[in-house]
C-alpha positions as CSV (number, residue, x, y, z in Angstrom):
1,M,-20.6,-5.9,-2.7
2,V,-20.1,-1.9,-3.5
3,I,-17.0,-0.7,-2.6
4,N,-16.2,3.1,-1.5
5,M,-13.3,5.3,-1.0
6,Q,-12.9,4.9,1.9
7,E,-12.3,0.3,1.9
8,K,-10.9,0.7,-1.8
9,E,-7.8,2.8,-0.1
10,I,-7.7,0.1,2.8
11,I,-7.4,-2.8,0.3
12,N,-4.2,-0.8,-1.7
13,K,-2.3,0.0,2.0
14,I,-3.2,-3.7,2.7
15,K,-2.0,-4.6,-0.4
16,E,1.4,-2.7,-0.1
17,I,2.1,-3.4,3.6
18,L,1.8,-7.2,2.8
19,D,4.4,-6.7,-0.2
20,N,6.5,-5.1,2.2
21,M,6.4,-8.2,4.5
22,K,6.3,-10.7,1.6
23,P,10.0,-10.8,1.3
24,Y,10.7,-12.1,4.9
25,L,8.2,-14.8,4.4
26,Q,10.4,-15.8,1.4
27,M,13.3,-16.0,2.9
28,D,12.5,-18.8,4.6
29,G,10.0,-21.1,2.0
30,G,6.9,-18.6,2.6
31,D,4.1,-16.8,1.3
32,I,1.0,-14.4,2.0
33,E,-1.6,-13.6,-0.6
34,F,-3.9,-11.2,0.9
35,I,-7.4,-12.3,0.3
36,K,-9.7,-9.3,1.2
37,Y,-10.9,-6.9,3.6
38,E,-14.8,-7.7,5.2
39,D,-16.3,-6.1,7.6
40,K,-13.2,-4.1,9.6
41,Y,-11.0,-7.9,8.3
42,V,-8.1,-8.8,6.8
43,Y,-8.3,-12.3,5.3
44,I,-5.1,-13.2,3.8
45,K,-3.9,-17.0,3.1
46,L,-0.1,-18.1,4.2
47,S,1.8,-20.3,2.2
48,G,4.7,-23.5,1.1
49,A,6.3,-22.7,4.6
50,C,4.1,-20.5,6.7
51,A,0.7,-22.7,5.9
52,H,2.2,-25.4,8.7
53,C,4.3,-24.2,10.5
54,G,4.4,-24.5,14.7
55,Y,4.4,-20.5,14.8
56,Q,1.7,-19.6,12.0
57,D,-0.8,-17.9,14.3
58,L,2.5,-16.1,16.5
59,T,2.8,-14.8,13.3
60,I,-0.4,-13.3,12.6
61,K,-1.0,-11.9,16.0
62,D,2.1,-10.8,16.5
63,G,3.9,-9.8,13.6
64,I,1.4,-9.3,10.4
65,E,-1.9,-8.0,12.8
66,E,0.0,-6.1,14.7
67,M,2.2,-4.2,10.9
68,L,-1.5,-3.6,9.6
69,K,-2.8,-2.4,12.9
70,S,-0.3,0.4,13.4
71,E,-0.3,1.4,10.0
72,I,-4.1,1.1,10.1
73,P,-6.7,2.0,13.0
74,E,-9.9,0.4,11.1
75,I,-8.4,-2.8,11.1
76,E,-9.7,-5.0,14.4
77,G,-7.8,-8.6,12.8
78,V,-6.3,-10.5,11.1
79,I,-7.4,-14.9,9.8
80,N,-5.7,-17.1,7.7
81,V,-8.1,-18.9,5.1
82,E,-7.9,-22.3,4.3
83,L,-8.6,-22.4,1.0
């Protein structure tokens, strides 16, 4: 897969935003990892307490996804992958 300059900029911005969110998730015993950006979707992996939390969907939709979309309009959604 060839990544153009615009996609590189988007990926760097995604990583920056996720890095800024990490301390809040880590305070509750969880963590987040960037997996990839593909076809306007961000793939992440929640781990620790976040991986099995009942509020996982809320955290993704109303927290992570909203923050990313507000900063990067190209993003259509966030998908949590379980590796």
